[in-house]
N, C-alpha and C positions, 0 to 999 in steps of 0.2 A: 398531464400528459398534458401536451400541446395542444390540445381542443377545447381545456380548460384556463378561463382567464386569456388576458392578453398577453404579449413578447414582453410590457413594462412590468406587468403583473408576477411574470414569473420570474423577470429580470431582478425584481426586487425579493424575494423570496429565496432564488439563490445567493443573493448577494447575504440576506440574513444570515445564513446559512455558514458562509464561508465570508466572516470578517475579512476586511482589506484586501480582498480581491473582487471587488466591484469591476474594474475596469478591465479585467482578465475575462472574466465572467462573460460581460457586454460585446468583447470582439469574439468569445469562443461562439456564443449562441447566433451571432451575425453571417461565422465562416459555416457553421450547422445548417442554418435556414431554415425556416418556417415548413414544416411536412411537405407544402406543397409545391413547395423552390426544390431545386435543384441546389444542393451540399456541394462542396469543393474539400477536397486534400489540403490539412497542414502541418507546420513545424510546431511542437509544442516545448519548450528546453529552459532550463532552472536546476539549481541545484537540488539535493535530497531533502524531503521533508517541506515543499513549499507546498504541497498540497495540487501537484497538477494532472495525477492519474487519479485520484478522488473529484476533483473538480470536473474534470473531463467526463466520465464517465455519469456524474449527477449529470451536467446538462444534454448529454446526451439521452439520459434515460428519462428525463423530464420533456425533451420535445420530442418525444416519444418515439425516435428513431429506433429502427431495427439493427443490431450491432453485434461485434462480436470482440471478442477482447483477449491479447497475447500478450504475455509479458515474458521477452526474451532474454534467456539466462547464459551462461558461459558454456556451457556444455548443450543448449538446442540443438536441436537437428533440425531441420526445413519440415521433416516429416512430419515431427510434433507438432510446429507450426502449422502445416496446412492440413491436418487432422484437425489439432482445435478448431481452428477459425470456419473451417467447413461445417464439423460439428455442430456448432453456435447457429452461423446463416442458415442451415436445415433444422434447425431447433430438434438438431440428436441427440439423446440422453448419452453419456457416457457409460461402459461396462467398467467395472472394479478391474477385472484381469484383461479385459479384449478388447480394449482402447476405445473407440467410436464405431456406434453400430454403424455398419454403412457405410461407411470413411476407410477408401483405402487410395492415398494419392502420394508419389514420390517424384514427382517433377512441379515447377514452376508453371510447365505447358496445362499438366491435368489439373492443376489449381485451379487455372484461370477458366477451363472447360467448366470445373464442377460451382465457383464461383458467379460463373453466369447462369447458371439452372437455377441455383439459390437468389439469383438477386439480377432479373432478368430486368434487358433495357427498358423494355416498357411499365414497368412497374410503376406505383403510385408514387414513392416515397425513395429518397439516395439511402443507401443501407453504409454503416461504416464500421472499417476495421480498423481496433487500438491498437496499434503496434505499442507495448511498454520495453524501456532500456534501448532501444532502435538504435542507439548507437553501437552496441553489439553487433549489428548487420554490416557497419560502416563498410568495411573493408570486402570485396566481392559481389558479387552481378546480382546474389540472391533482391535486396531491395529494388534494385532500381527494374529488375525485373519485374516484382509483385507492383510495385508504383505505375505500370502499363498495363493493369487488370482490364480498368472499363476502356479503354483504348482498344486492346486487342481482343480481349473478347466480346467486348458488346455488353458488360456488367453494369449496375447501376449501383455502381459503388463507389465509395473515396475511402483515403486513409487518413487515418490522426495518427502522426509521428510523435511519441513522447520520449524526451531523451535528457541525462542528464547534461549534457556538452551543446552549447551553440552550434551551430552548421556550421563547419569548418572546411572549407574546398580538399583540402590538404587530408584532412579526418574521413571523408565519406568520397565512395569512388564517383569519379567522373558524369556527369549526368545525371545523378540520381534524383538531386532536385533540382528542379528549374528555376531559374530566377524569379518568377513571379509568383512561386508556393509559400504563403502568407507564414509567419512565423509571429507566433505568442511566448512573451516571455517571462516567467511565474519567477521574480526578484526573491530575496530571502526574506522573512516577516522580521518588520521591525521589535524591538520590545513592545513597543506598545500594540501594532495589533497581535504579539502574541500573547498576552496578556487578557486582549480582549475577547480572542478567541478561549483560551484556556477558562474564564470566568463563568462561561454556560457550561451548565453542569450537566453532563451525561443525563440520557433518561434513567432515568431510576434511581440515582444517587440520592437525592435529598429528598428528605419525607415529611420536611415541615417548613413554613413562610423562615423559621430561626436557620436552621441549618440552609436552607438558597443566602441567609444573610454570611454567614458561616462562609460559605462555600469560597467568594470573591479573596476573602484573605487568607483563607487555607490556598490557593494558588497564587496568591501573589509572593505569602510571607513562608511557604514551605517549598513548593515545586518552582516555583521560578529565582526564587532568592538562592535554594540550595542546590539544583541541580541543573538549572540552563547554564553552568559553566562547564558540564561533561557533555552537555548535547543542547541546540537550539532547534533541533527537529522537532515539528507540530507532532508528528506520530507518538515519540520517544514521550514527550512532557504530556499529552492527553491521556495515553495508557496509565503509565505513571501517576497521575493526578487519582483516574478512576482506581487503580490497583491499592493505593494507600488511603485514601478515602477512609474507609470502613475502619483502621485502628485511629487516622487519628480523630473520628465524630464517635470513638466508642465510650467516651469520658459523658461525652453527653447525653445519647441512647441509655447508658446505663443510670444518669444521676452521680456519677462520680463529679459531676461539675451540674452548678444549679443552673439550670436553664432560665429562670427567674432575672439573673443577673443582666445589666446591658450586655449589648452585642461586644463592646469591648475589653468586656472582662471575663466573657465567656472566652470569646480569641485567646487571650491571654493565658487562661488557665488550659484549654487545652492546647497552647504551644509549649506546657513546659509540660506538660503527662507525656506530648510528644518525642519532645528533647530526649527525656530521661529515658524512656521504654524503646522507643527506635529511630528515630530520626540516624543518630550516627551510623548505625548497624544499615539501613537504607543507604544511605549515600557511601558506604566503602561497599558495597555489594550491585549496585548500579553501574549498566551495562549499556552503552547507547546502540541500537537496533535489536536487541532482543526483547521480546516480549516476557517479561519475569514474573511469576504469579505475586503473591502476596507475602507466603510463605518461601520463597526463595528468598525476595526482600528482608526481611525482619527475622528470619530465626541465625542462632548466633552461629560463628563458626565451630564449634563443640556440637551441633545438634545435625543428626541427618546425614553424615558422611558416613563410607561405608568401613568398619571398621576392619577388615582384612585386605585392604590395599597393599599394606608395603607390610602385614604378618606380625608389627610389631608397637600395634598400638598406635600408630603414627594417624591415625583418624583426624586428628585437630588439623595435621596440616594437609590433608585434601579437601578438607572445608573451608581451609581457608584458602585456597587458591582460585579465579575467578572462573564463574559459571565456563565462560568460553576456552577458557583451558580445560576445566576437566573433560569438554567436549572434546577437543583436540584429541587429548590423552586416550580417550576410551577409542575413537576413531580409529587414532594412529593403531592402537592395541588388535582392533577387530581388523584394518585392513591386513594388518601382519599375518594375521592364521587365516586370509582366507586364499583358496589358491587361485590361480589368473581365469581358467576356466571357469570357476562361480560367479568373480567380477564378470567377464565380457556375458556371461548370461542372463545376471541381473541388469547391467546396467547400458549394455549394447544393446541396441533395436534389431542391428541388421546380425547376430549371430548366428542367427535358424531360428529363434524365439518367437513371440507372436509380433504379428505384421501390422498390427493396429494400436501403436503408441500413441 
């Protein structure tokens, strides 16, 4: 929280958690401001996998700022955005089938009124609304209306806009972003920065000092060397490093590899085991952007495939397909057997179903 330690200590702690992002963290903290200071709206941009969203949320939480987060999707409707943000600002809890308790909001005007109730002008600290993938709101007037919430409704709230694209006047509606709105750029990680981040073991991964020594060799010799050509996204690589770790370290834990050896000999022995048993299968099945389990990455093509797909024993062909291709085929099959009325009832919030989506 912001009251614990100085701003300098907080900045150092955040920089330690997010190697290679000290400059961006400093900029973000100065824009958020201390709880006793008014914050300001700002625009954050950078390609996927640069840590934008995670770092922004960590900074806001570390500063103790009340906030709401919404990830804009291709099919997001304004009602979904309004309901989600207001529920978080009002601290309502989501009901599984009936949307957000106490929130019915269908227009920007109603949204502004509700935001002013949740974040009145006289509240001690500025609240923040984080809109992720905001480039999907570039066309139209909704974003422009939202950014006027503070001035029109008198709410003590500011916006943090997160985008994969830089602010280009031709892409964003004219007048949405004033010339003075600060911008923070998150560049792609360098190889050195990626390795620095990956070499920090996730909580609970390593069980001994020897394993902590092996971890650095593992992420450089296995994860980065063999998978970074497919994806330089830090989220992909971090998730993959944790997913494959238990299989990689298993020979050491079961003493198939002698732990009394020098570290470099342990690493060579573990690498030999992993190459023989798992590496090539994992490389063939790895798909960027999917949070794949160890079973999905490591099982052979002949295992786990549904035998009845083609009715003729062709299960190995199904198993050889990438997971994304299998999901697309299943989705296409299901969509072709749904009545249009069923689709509208499930996916269209305005079709007469529950209004609190």
